[in-house]
C-alpha positions in Angstrom: 36.5 18.9 -8.1 37.5 20.7 -11.2 36.3 24.4 -11.6 35.6 26.6 -14.5 34.9 30.3 -13.7 33.3 29.3 -10.3 31.1 26.6 -11.9 31.9 23.0 -10.9 32.0 20.3 -13.6 28.6 19.0 -12.4 27.0 22.4 -13.1 26.7 23.7 -9.5 27.9 27.2 -8.6 30.4 27.1 -5.7 32.1 30.5 -5.9 35.4 28.9 -6.4 35.3 26.7 -3.4 35.2 22.9 -3.5 32.0 23.2 -1.5 30.3 26.0 0.4 30.9 24.2 3.7 34.7 24.7 3.3 34.4 28.5 3.0 36.2 30.1 5.9 34.4 33.4 5.3 31.0 31.7 5.7 32.1 29.8 8.9 33.4 33.0 10.5 30.2 34.9 9.6 28.1 32.0 11.1 30.1 32.0 14.3 29.7 35.8 14.7 25.9 35.5 14.1 25.6 32.8 16.7 27.6 34.8 19.2 25.5 38.0 18.7 22.2 36.2 19.2 23.1 33.5 21.7 21.3 35.2 24.6 18.1 35.9 22.7 14.9 35.1 24.6 13.1 31.9 23.6 9.7 30.4 24.2 11.1 27.5 26.1 9.2 25.1 23.8 10.8 21.9 22.7 11.9 22.4 19.1 11.9 18.9 17.7 10.2 17.2 14.8 7.1 15.2 15.5 9.4 12.2 15.5 11.5 13.7 18.3 14.5 14.9 16.3 16.3 18.0 17.5 16.3 20.8 15.0 18.9 23.6 14.6 17.8 27.2 15.0 19.0 27.9 11.4 19.8 25.8 8.4 22.3 27.1 5.8 24.6 26.1 3.0 26.8 24.1 5.4 23.9 21.6 5.8 23.9 20.8 2.1 26.9 19.6 0.1 26.6 21.3 -3.3 29.2 19.0 -5.0 26.6 16.1 -4.6 23.8 18.0 -6.3 23.4 15.7 -9.3 23.9 12.5 -7.3 21.5 13.4 -4.4 19.1 16.0 -5.8 19.3 16.3 -9.6 16.4 17.1 -11.8 12.7 16.1 -11.7 11.9 13.1 -13.9 15.5 11.9 -13.8 17.5 9.5 -11.5 17.5 9.6 -8.4 14.0 11.3 -8.6 14.5 13.2 -5.4 12.6 16.1 -7.0 9.8 14.0 -8.5 9.2 11.3 -11.0 7.7 13.6 -13.7 9.9 16.3 -15.4 7.0 18.9 -15.4 5.5 17.9 -12.1 1.8 18.8 -11.8 1.9 21.0 -15.0 1.4 17.8 -16.9 -1.2 16.2 -14.7 -2.7 17.1 -11.3 -2.6 14.3 -8.7 -5.6 11.9 -8.6 -8.1 13.1 -6.0 -9.5 10.3 -4.0 -11.9 10.1 -1.1 -12.3 6.9 1.0 -15.9 5.6 0.5 -17.4 2.5 2.0 -20.1 2.0 4.5 -23.2 0.0 5.1 -24.5 -2.1 2.2 -23.0 -2.3 -1.3 -26.0 -0.3 -2.5 -25.2 2.5 0.1 -21.6 2.7 -1.0 -22.5 2.6 -4.7 -24.7 5.7 -4.1 -21.7 7.5 -2.4 -19.4 6.5 -5.2 -21.8 8.2 -7.7 -22.1 11.3 -5.5 -18.3 11.7 -5.3 -17.8 11.2 -9.0 -20.5 13.8 -9.7 -18.7 16.3 -7.5 -15.3 16.1 -9.2 -13.5 13.1 -7.7 -11.3 11.4 -10.2 -10.8 8.0 -8.6 -12.7 5.6 -6.4 -11.2 4.5 -3.0 -13.0 1.6 -1.3 -13.1 0.9 2.4 -14.4 -2.5 3.6 -15.9 -3.4 6.9 -14.1 -5.4 9.5 -15.6 -8.8 8.8 -14.6 -8.4 5.1 -11.1 -7.3 6.1 -10.8 -10.4 8.3 -12.2 -12.7 5.5 -15.5 -13.5 7.3 -19.0 -13.5 5.7 -21.8 -11.3 7.0 -23.6 -14.3 8.6 -20.5 -15.5 10.5 -20.9 -15.4 14.2 -17.8 -13.3 14.6 -19.3 -10.6 12.3 -22.2 -9.8 14.5 -22.5 -6.1 15.2 -19.8 -5.1 12.7 -21.4 -5.6 9.3 -21.2 -2.4 7.3 -20.1 -0.3 10.3 -16.6 0.8 9.3 -16.8 0.1 5.6 -18.8 -1.7 3.0 -19.8 -5.3 3.6 -18.7 -7.7 0.8 -19.4 -11.5 1.2 -19.8 -12.6 -2.5 -19.7 -11.7 -6.1 -23.3 -10.6 -5.8 -22.3 -7.9 -3.4 -19.5 -6.7 -5.7 -21.9 -6.5 -8.6 -24.1 -4.2 -6.5 -21.1 -2.1 -5.3 -20.1 -1.2 -8.9 -23.5 -1.2 -10.5 -23.7 1.6 -13.2 -20.0 2.4 -12.7 -18.0 1.7 -15.9 -14.9 -0.1 -14.6 -13.0 0.5 -17.9 -13.2 4.3 -17.3 -12.4 4.8 -13.6 -9.4 4.0 -11.5 -10.4 2.0 -8.4 -8.4 1.7 -5.2 -9.3 -1.0 -2.7 -8.0 -1.1 0.9 -7.9 -4.8 1.5 -5.1 -7.1 2.5 -5.5 -10.6 3.8 -8.5 -11.4 1.5 -7.2 -9.2 -1.3 -6.9 -12.1 -3.8 -10.6 -13.0 -3.3 -11.9 -9.4 -3.5 -9.8 -8.9 -6.6 -11.3 -12.0 -8.2 -14.8 -10.6 -7.5 -13.8 -7.3 -9.2 -12.4 -9.1 -12.2 -15.7 -11.0 -12.6 -17.7 -7.8 -12.4 -15.5 -6.4 -15.2 -16.2 -9.6 -17.2 -19.9 -9.1 -16.7 -19.6 -5.5 -17.9 -17.6 -6.7 -21.0 -14.5 -4.8 -20.0 -11.2 -6.5 -20.9 -8.9 -7.1 -18.0 -6.2 -5.2 -19.9 -8.3 -2.0 -19.7 -8.7 -2.1 -15.9 -6.8 0.5 -13.8 -6.5 0.6 -10.1 -4.7 -0.5 -7.0 -5.0 -3.1 -4.3 -3.4 -2.4 -1.0 -2.6 -6.1 -0.6 0.4 -5.4 1.7 0.3 -8.3 4.2 3.7 -7.6 5.8 2.5 -4.3 7.4 -0.4 -6.2 8.9 2.0 -8.2 11.1 3.9 -5.0 11.9 1.0 -2.6 12.6 -2.6 -3.2 11.7 -2.9 -6.8 12.8 -5.6 -7.9 10.2 -3.7 -11.1 9.2 -5.1 -14.5 8.7 -2.4 -16.9 7.4 1.3 -17.0 8.5 3.7 -14.7 6.7 5.3 -17.1 4.2 2.1 -18.4 2.5 0.7 -14.9 2.7 3.6 -13.5 0.6 3.1 -16.5 -1.8 -0.4 -15.2 -2.5 0.9 -11.7 -3.2 3.5 -13.1 -5.6 0.8 -15.1 -7.3 -1.3 -11.9 -7.8 1.7 -9.9 -9.0 2.5 -12.7 -11.6 -1.2 -12.9 -12.7 -1.5 -9.1 -13.1 1.8 -9.0 -15.1 0.3 -11.4 -17.6 -3.4 -10.5 -17.6 -4.1 -7.1 -16.0 -1.1 -5.0 -17.0 -2.4 -1.6 -16.0 -3.3 -2.7 -12.4 -1.1 -2.1 -9.4 -1.3 -5.5 -7.5 0.3 -4.2 -4.3 0.4 -0.8 -2.7 3.2 -1.1 0.0 1.6 0.8 2.9 3.4 2.9 5.5 0.2 4.6 6.4 -0.9 2.2 9.0 2.7 1.9 10.4 2.5 5.7 11.0 -1.0 5.5 12.5 0.3 2.9 15.0 2.7 5.5 16.3 5.9 5.2 14.3 8.3 8.1 13.6 8.7 9.4 10.0 12.0 7.5 9.6 10.4 4.3 10.8 7.5 4.7 8.4 9.9 5.3 5.6 12.3 2.4 6.4 9.7 -0.2 7.4 7.5 0.5 4.3 10.4 0.3 1.8 11.7 -2.8 3.6 8.4 -4.5 3.1 8.3 -3.5 -0.6 11.8 -4.8 -1.1 10.8 -8.1 0.5 8.1 -8.5 -2.2 10.6 -7.6 -4.9 12.9 -10.3 -3.6 10.1 -12.9 -3.4 9.2 -12.2 -7.0 12.8 -12.5 -8.2 13.0 -15.8 -6.3 9.9 -17.0 -8.2 11.9 -16.4 -11.4 10.3 -13.2 -12.5 12.4 -10.5 -14.2 12.5 -7.4 -12.0 11.6 -5.1 -14.9 8.5 -7.3 -15.7 6.7 -6.4 -12.4 8.5 -3.5 -10.6 6.8 -0.7 -12.6 3.4 -1.8 -11.3 4.4 -1.7 -7.6 2.9 1.4 -5.9 3.3 2.7 -2.4 1.1 4.5 0.2 2.4 7.0 2.7 1.0 9.0 5.6 1.2 12.8 5.6 1.3 13.8 9.2 1.2 17.3 10.8 4.9 18.0 10.9 4.9 19.8 7.5 8.6 19.9 6.6 9.5 16.4 7.9 6.7 14.9 5.9 7.5 16.4 2.5 11.2 15.6 3.1 10.3 12.0 3.9 8.6 11.7 0.5 11.6 13.1 -1.3 13.9 10.7 0.6 11.7 7.8 -0.2 12.1 8.4 -4.0 15.9 8.6 -3.7 16.3 5.5 -1.6 13.9 3.5 -3.8 15.7 4.5 -7.0 19.1 3.6 -5.7 18.0 0.2 -4.4 16.1 -0.8 -7.4 18.9 0.1 -9.7 22.0 -0.9 -7.7 20.8 -3.9 -5.6 18.1 -5.5 -7.7 19.6 -4.7 -11.1 16.5 -3.1 -12.6 17.3 -1.6 -16.0 14.0 0.1 -16.9 13.8 3.6 -15.5 10.1 2.9 -14.7 11.3 0.3 -12.2 13.4 3.0 -10.4 10.5 5.4 -9.9 8.6 5.3 -6.7 4.9 6.0 -7.4 2.8 6.6 -4.3 -0.6 7.6 -2.9 -0.8 9.7 0.2 -3.4 10.1 2.8 -3.5 12.7 5.5 -3.0 11.5 9.0 -6.1 10.0 10.7 -4.2 9.9 14.0 -3.7 13.6 14.0 -7.5 14.3 14.0 -9.2 15.0 17.2 -12.7 14.4 18.5 -12.4 17.7 20.4 -13.1 20.8 18.3 -13.5 18.6 15.1 -13.7 21.6 12.8 -10.0 22.1 13.5 -9.4 18.9 11.6 -10.2 20.8 8.4 -7.1 23.0 9.0 -4.9 20.1 9.9 -5.9 18.2 6.8 -5.2 21.1 4.6 -1.6 21.5 5.8 -1.0 17.7 5.6 -2.4 17.7 2.1 -0.1 20.6 1.1 2.9 18.7 2.5 2.0 15.6 0.4 1.7 17.7 -2.8 5.0 19.6 -2.2 6.5 16.1 -1.6 5.3 15.1 -5.0 2.5 12.6 -4.4 0.7 11.1 -7.5 -2.6 10.5 -5.6 -4.1 12.0 -2.5 -6.9 11.3 0.0 -7.9 14.0 2.4 -9.5 12.9 5.7 -12.8 14.3 6.7 -13.3 16.4 9.9 -15.6 13.9 11.6 -13.6 10.7 11.1 -12.7 10.3 14.8 -16.4 10.2 15.6 -17.9 8.1 12.8 -17.7 7.3 9.1 -17.7 10.7 7.3 -20.9 12.4 6.4 -21.5 13.7 2.9 -20.9 17.3 4.0 -17.6 16.4 5.6 -16.5 14.4 2.6 -17.3 17.3 0.3 -15.2 19.7 2.4 -12.3 17.3 2.3 -12.6 17.1 -1.5 -12.9 20.8 -1.8 -9.7 21.1 0.2 -7.8 19.3 -2.5 -9.4 21.3 -5.2 -8.6 24.7 -3.5 -5.0 23.4 -3.1 -4.8 22.5 -6.8 -6.6 25.4 -8.4 -6.0 28.3 -6.1 -2.8 28.1 -4.1 -0.2 28.0 -7.0 1.6 24.9 -5.8 1.3 23.3 -9.2 3.1 26.0 -11.0 6.7 24.8 -10.5 8.2 21.4 -9.8 9.5 20.7 -6.3 9.3 24.4 -5.2 11.1 23.7 -1.9 14.0 21.8 -3.5 17.2 23.5 -2.6 15.9 24.7 0.8 18.7 24.2 3.2 16.3 22.8 5.8 14.4 20.6 3.4 17.5 19.1 1.9 19.1 18.5 5.3 15.9 16.8 6.5 15.8 14.7 3.3 19.4 13.6 4.0 18.7 12.9 7.6 15.7 10.7 6.9 17.6 8.8 4.2 20.4 8.1 6.6 18.1 6.9 9.4 16.2 4.6 7.0 19.4 3.1 5.8 20.4 2.4 9.4 17.1 0.6 9.9 17.8 -1.5 6.7 21.0 -2.7 8.3 19.2 -3.7 11.5 16.6 -5.6 9.5 19.2 -7.4 7.4 21.1 -8.3 10.6 17.9 -10.0 11.9 17.6 -12.1 8.6 15.1 -10.0 6.7 11.6 -8.7 7.2 9.8 -11.9 8.2 12.4 -12.9 10.8 12.3 -9.4 12.1 8.5 -9.5 12.4 8.7 -12.9 14.2 11.3 -11.4 16.6 9.0 -8.4 17.4 11.5 -5.9 16.2 9.1 -3.6 14.3 6.5 -3.8 17.0 8.9 -2.7 19.7 10.4 0.1 17.7 6.9 1.5 17.0 5.7 1.1 20.6 8.8 2.9 21.9 8.2 5.8 19.5 4.5 6.1 20.4 5.3 6.0 24.1 7.9 8.8 23.7 5.4 11.0 21.9 2.7 10.4 24.5 5.1 11.4 27.3 5.8 14.6 25.4 2.1 15.4 25.2 1.5 14.6 28.9 4.4 17.0 29.8 3.1 19.6 27.4 6.4 19.5 25.5 4.2 19.0 22.4 0.8 20.5 21.9 -2.5 19.3 20.3 -4.9 22.2 20.0 -8.1 21.4 21.9 -6.6 18.4 23.6 -3.8 19.4 25.9 -4.0 23.1 25.3 -6.7 25.6 24.3 -9.3 23.3 25.7 -13.0 24.3 25.6 -14.9 23.2 28.7 -18.4 21.7 28.2 -17.8 21.6 24.4 -20.8 20.5 22.4 -20.2 18.7 19.1 -22.5 20.2 16.5 -21.7 18.4 13.2 -23.8 15.8 11.4 -22.8 12.2 12.3 -23.4 9.3 9.9 -25.3 6.4 11.6 -25.3 2.9 10.2 -28.7 1.1 10.8 -28.7 -2.4 12.2 -31.0 -3.2 9.3 -27.9 -3.3 7.1 -26.6 -6.4 8.8 -30.0 -8.0 8.8 -30.4 -7.3 5.1 -27.0 -8.6 4.3 -27.7 -11.9 6.1 -31.0 -12.3 4.3 -29.4 -11.8 0.9 -26.5 -14.1 1.7 -29.0 -16.9 2.7 -30.8 -16.4 -0.6 -27.6 -16.7 -2.5 -26.6 -19.9 -0.7 -30.1 -21.4 -1.5 -30.0 -20.6 -5.2 -26.4 -21.3 -6.3 -25.1 -24.7 -7.5 -23.8 -26.4 -4.4 -22.0 -29.0 -6.6 -20.0 -26.2 -8.3 -19.3 -24.6 -5.0 -17.9 -27.8 -3.5 -15.8 -28.4 -6.6 -14.3 -24.9 -6.4 -13.5 -25.2 -2.7 -11.7 -28.4 -3.3 -9.7 -26.8 -6.2 -8.7 -23.9 -4.0 -7.4 -26.2 -1.3 -5.5 -28.3 -3.7 -3.9 -25.2 -5.3 -2.9 -24.1 -1.9 -1.0 -27.3 -1.2 0.5 -27.1 -4.7 2.6 -24.5 -6.5 0.2 -23.3 -9.2 -1.0 -19.7 -9.3 -4.1 -19.3 -7.1 -5.8 -16.5 -9.1 -7.4 -18.7 -11.8 -9.1 -21.0 -9.3 -10.2 -18.0 -7.2 -11.8 -16.4 -10.3 -13.5 -19.6 -11.2 -14.9 -19.9 -7.6 -16.1 -16.3 -7.7 -18.1 -17.1 -10.9 -19.7 -19.9 -9.0 -20.6 -17.5 -6.2 -18.4 -19.1 -3.5 -18.4 -16.7 -0.6 -15.4 -14.8 0.8 -15.5 -16.8 4.0 -15.6 -20.1 2.1 -12.6 -19.2 0.0 -10.6 -18.0 3.0 -11.4 -21.1 5.0 -10.5 -23.4 2.1 -6.9 -22.0 2.3 -6.7 -22.4 6.0 -6.3 -26.1 5.4 -2.9 -25.9 3.6 -1.7 -22.6 5.2 -3.0 -22.7 8.8 -3.7 -19.5 10.8 -1.1 -17.1 12.3 -0.9 -16.5 16.0 1.3 -13.5 16.9 4.0 -13.9 19.5 3.6 -11.7 22.6 6.1 -8.8 22.6 7.1 -6.9 25.7 
């Protein structure tokens, strides 16, 4: 590498050496330091990451190759975006602060939405109950006892109208955590916007809509993988042409991590799913630059502070390289990985729940230092029930203190250049690339799902971590160390009344009695026919929504052409 007065041609100071690693003076000094301190007393604790990776006692210039600075690290807002997608970081705009909201009836959640907006939240994030997530109506026999319990119950357009009553959809960004029935829920949302007089072009928000991770981790699938991906491509195509500011898919690693994966597995499996959607859209005939800028991602921020922020930096670099070099994207917006982050639900404990406030704060800071565009902070009581208003407010205030008091927004990527952080970023990138090779060898994401590859990898990682906890090689305060005997939980717990389910059933019966059954039957037939054919499903789903076809009816109408998926048993 050419040198000019100790400065390499790529602008990195190297003190006359081709790289710091090659300096004999440094290597000799490091060896002397190690010899002097080799016999120092240690705690005896296991010094590994949460993912089980051994860590050196010290990281130094030898762990980072300065000659690769522009290729691997570079500048924020420029390829490969390791240091962030915006050149001025949070100086230009603070991340969007979201809090998950969804419980009971649509009216209950509507009230919570308005409460959060009044207290400074800048975007809505909607959780749906289990029947809705599985595409079942509130009066379905399989829904009994679950209506409104873990999220808001939505069975029809009428419910969606109540959910967003008095909330101007043209002025807020709405995130919806929905996967298998995402197309139907989105159709309801679009119809509410129509009723409000809001043009589709003005709508901003995100659907999770990541079905591949359901087969890998969360298991809320309905149809087999191939037709499920077809639905997602239909939605991406429809949004490209009609809802240009909307993110039709948020490729989600969050649930992969919650299932017990390592950081590298979350990184690799998430990006692999996203690349599978990219390939499916290209196969449809869509130009990569016509849809890629609207793909977003969703990561977990776990308790291992440095590993988590390094994971997010590695994700940007991997994504940029793949989109540019493999898929031929030419628009820089197609190279930039935009993502939402949520603090780790699986790190929260039922024991000493106030400790969860501290855990969440550290996880939130890791996400911010990793450069997230949007952030959800979990509430302290979420292992016990849906969060109370007090707990939600504390979680939101955690983000506000982080943004306005700690100084983390003052400079871009403040830990960039840290020997440890850069080494961790490189390590996670290398591990993710190794996983990509394994997935490719199995024939791609869907064959790997059907072979049980992802499920086995995650199960093995979760088992290893549990063994470490059982042996007290890893600690969880209040669970396997610093335990309080006879602890009494003294925080308010949100209770969902059984009356919610009864009311939802009554309203659904009234809807069925008053709508046009002829229009409903015609819509169901059109959905089934579209499923057998190759036309885009979204227009017929929107038409059915206007006719007040229920969620369960639309889901069932596509089971005719698509069938239902039964997962193979993996040992």
